C-alpha positions, 0 to 999 in steps of 0.5 A: 547511493548504494543499493545496499544503503536504499535497502537498508535505510529507504527513507534516506532516499525519500523525496519530499516537494514539501515540508509535511506537517508531523503529529507527535507519536505517529510513526510507523510500527513493525508487525509483531514477530512472523507477520508481514505488514503491507503499508499501502497508499493511492493518490490521484491528482484531481477528482479524477486525475492521474492516480498512482499506488505505492506499497512497501512491505516489511517484516518484524525486523523493518526489513523492506521484503517489496515494493512497488510503485505505478500508474494506474489510470485516471481515477479519483483518490479513493478508488485509487486506494481500492486499486493499492489494496487489489494489488497488495493482496495479489502480490501476496496471494500470488508469491512465497507469503500467501502461508503467513499473516499478513497485515495490509494498513491504508490511511483510507478509511473509506477504502478499507471500510468498502474491502472488509464489507463494512460500508455498501461497496460501489459498483464500479469497483465490482471487479475489483472487489472481487479480485480481492476477495479471491485472493484473500481465500488464497491466503493463510490469513489477512487482516486490514487495518487503518493508520493515520497519513503520518504512520504510512508516510513511506508508502505515502509520500511514494504514492504520489510519485507512482503517478509519474510513472509510465509503468509499474515498477516491482522489488522483491527479496 
């Protein structure tokens, strides 16, 4: 498949290991005009086990601007989710997008409650939270939202693929 087709229709390139049950009406929604949306996901095979992250940033026209996946070590799924959020925030803070309004969506209510400070942060992740907090200060406007797994499908399916990678893959336009 030509690369140009992949970037315009990435969902046709996703290979699923098993059929997914999808709740009716739950689909990805593009952000409002002028906003970028980063869908993030982390997964682990085991508790703890090999873990991976996958992220997809799209604009209001649903164009993919950034995509990455890769391993993050031997972690549990909640820690992998925090690592996914941390990596997304760093990519925004270090790139040309830090002057834009950015929404980071995750299907992990636990990780989001830790990142936003609504729940007590585990001490073993203080370095990650410090990194997230510091990077957020350099971003013009950032919001963290929960989205069900079905509406975060592209990142969810591909996060599991990130577990099998030997290194981080990053593509930005």
